[in-house]
C-alpha positions as CSV (number, residue, x, y, z in Angstrom):
1,M,130.6,107.4,83.8
2,A,129.0,110.1,81.6
3,N,129.9,108.1,78.5
4,D,128.4,104.9,80.1
5,I,124.8,106.2,80.1
6,K,122.6,103.7,78.4
7,G,119.1,102.4,78.1
8,W,115.7,102.8,79.6
9,A,115.1,102.2,83.3
10,T,113.4,98.9,84.0
11,V,110.3,98.5,86.1
12,D,112.3,97.2,89.0
13,Q,114.7,100.2,88.8
14,M,111.7,102.6,88.8
15,I,110.2,100.8,91.8
16,A,113.5,101.0,93.6
17,L,113.9,104.7,92.7
18,N,110.5,105.5,94.1
19,G,111.2,103.5,97.2
20,F,114.5,105.3,97.9
21,L,112.8,108.7,97.5
22,K,109.9,107.7,99.8
23,L,112.5,107.1,102.5
24,D,114.0,110.6,101.9
25,P,111.4,113.3,102.1
26,Q,114.0,116.1,101.9
27,L,115.3,114.8,98.6
28,L,111.8,114.2,97.4
29,S,110.7,117.8,98.0
30,G,113.9,119.2,96.4
31,K,113.9,122.2,98.7
32,F,117.2,123.3,100.1
33,S,117.9,124.8,103.5
34,S,120.9,125.5,105.6
35,S,121.0,121.8,106.8
36,F,120.0,120.4,103.4
37,T,122.2,121.8,100.6
38,F,122.7,121.0,97.0
39,K,125.9,119.2,97.9
40,T,124.0,117.0,100.4
41,A,121.3,116.3,97.8
42,Q,123.9,115.5,95.1
43,K,125.7,113.0,97.4
44,R,122.3,111.2,98.2
45,W,121.5,111.1,94.5
46,E,125.0,109.6,93.8
47,E,124.3,106.9,96.4
48,I,120.9,106.1,94.8
49,A,122.4,106.1,91.3
50,E,125.1,103.6,92.5
51,S,122.4,101.3,93.8
52,L,120.2,101.6,90.7
53,N,123.2,101.0,88.4
54,A,124.0,97.8,90.3
55,M,120.6,96.4,89.2
56,P,120.0,95.0,85.7
57,G,118.9,97.6,83.2
58,A,119.8,101.2,82.6
59,V,123.1,102.7,83.7
60,K,123.0,106.5,84.3
61,N,124.8,109.1,86.3
62,W,123.1,110.7,89.3
63,N,121.9,113.7,87.3
64,K,120.1,111.4,84.7
65,W,118.4,109.4,87.5
66,R,117.2,112.6,89.0
67,K,115.8,113.7,85.6
68,T,114.2,110.3,85.2
69,F,112.4,110.7,88.5
70,Q,111.3,114.2,87.7
71,D,110.0,113.3,84.3
72,N,108.1,110.3,85.7
73,R,106.6,112.4,88.5
74,T,105.5,115.1,85.9
75,K,103.9,112.4,83.7
76,A,102.0,110.9,86.7
77,K,100.7,114.3,87.8
78,T,99.6,115.2,84.2
79,K,97.8,111.8,83.9
80,Q,96.0,112.4,87.2
81,A,94.9,115.9,86.2
82,M,93.5,114.5,82.9
83,I,91.6,111.8,84.9
84,R,90.2,114.4,87.3
85,A,89.1,116.7,84.4
86,A,87.4,113.9,82.6
87,Q,85.6,112.9,85.8
88,R,84.3,116.5,86.3
89,K,82.9,116.3,82.8
90,T,81.1,113.0,83.4
91,G,79.8,113.7,86.9
92,H,82.4,111.7,88.7
93,N,80.6,108.4,88.0
94,T,82.0,107.4,84.6
95,P,85.6,106.2,84.7
96,Y,88.0,107.8,82.3
97,V,89.5,105.5,79.7
98,L,93.1,106.5,78.9
99,H,94.3,106.2,75.3
């Protein structure tokens, strides 16, 4: 499957990805314990990847879907931080216009 990786994730795939992770707080946190190991997480990511690859759009292995989620989460957190910083500058009243 590593050679079959292609394309950008569609909006539907991203919504589904976020939905899967909302239902799995352990996987969302990414913290391992004696009951939640890397192997357990990998198996869950493989199940998610199988579901996402069955949808129209991108085809990726479990590792690339995990990276897609992590990148998307980082982008969202950065955007929110920019909005908060701009609101502090404007007295919280003026909305921040993203460019």
